[in-house]
N, C-alpha and C positions, 0 to 999 in steps of 0.2 A: 747338807745331810751326808753322812758318810756312806761310802759304797759298801755293799754287802760282799764279804769274801766268798769267793767260789773257787772251785778247782775243776779244770777241764782235763779229762782223762782220755788217753788213747785207748784203743781196744786192748792193746797189749798191757797197759797199766791197769785197766779195769780187771782183766783176767788175773793178773798177778795179785791184786788186792783181794779179789774173790778167793783165790787159792789160799792166801795167807789167812783170810778171815775164817775160812772153813777148816783148814788143816794144820795150822801152825801150833807148836807145842806151847808157846808163850801166850797166856791169856791176855796180857796187856797189849801185845801186838795184834791179836785178833780183834780187840776192842778198838784200837786205833784204826785198823783197816775198815771196820764196820762204820766208824764215824766218818771217815773220808768218803766212803761210798755213798753215805746218806747226804753229805754236803754236795757231792758231784751230781746227785739225783735232783738237787734243787732245794733241799731244806736249808734253812739258815743255820750257820754254825752255833749261834746262841741257842736255838731251839734243840739242836742235836745235843749240845753239851748239857742242857738242863733237863731234857725230857726224852731224848732219843737213845740213851745208853742204859745199861743195867743199873748203874749208879749215876746220880747227877754229878756233873763235873763243873769246875770253874770254866767259863767260856774262854778265858785266857789260855788254859791248858789246850783246848782244841785249836786255838789260833797258833799256838806253838807247834802242834802236830802238823798243821797245814804248812807252816814255814819249813819244818824239817822235810816234809815230803816234796815241797817245791824245790828245795835246794839240793837234796840228796836222794830222793826217791824212797823206796821201801827200806833201803839200808839205813836212811836217816831216822826212820821210825824205830828200827831196832837198836840203832847206835845211841840213841838219847833216852834210853830207859832209865827210870828212877825208881828205886825200890825202898828208899828210906835207909835209915841207919841200921846196920847189923850189929847187934851187941853180942858179945861173947858171954857165955856162962862160965862162972868160976868153979 
């Protein structure tokens, strides 16, 4: 049986995630921080992705967020933002 992905946060990391969740100007970063805090609190990443956010997400998306945070911290969450294709109006 596969192991459940978890994240262990230091007090400093938890405070930083809480600050960005509550005060950052980027809604996608606020959502990512909220998801990581829920996983750190003991919820499964699958449950958080499907039912714990404002919109259901693909669980693989949340696993990517966990990997970005593990390798680069909050800067990784902000640096790997995807917004889709921007089309110009003619």
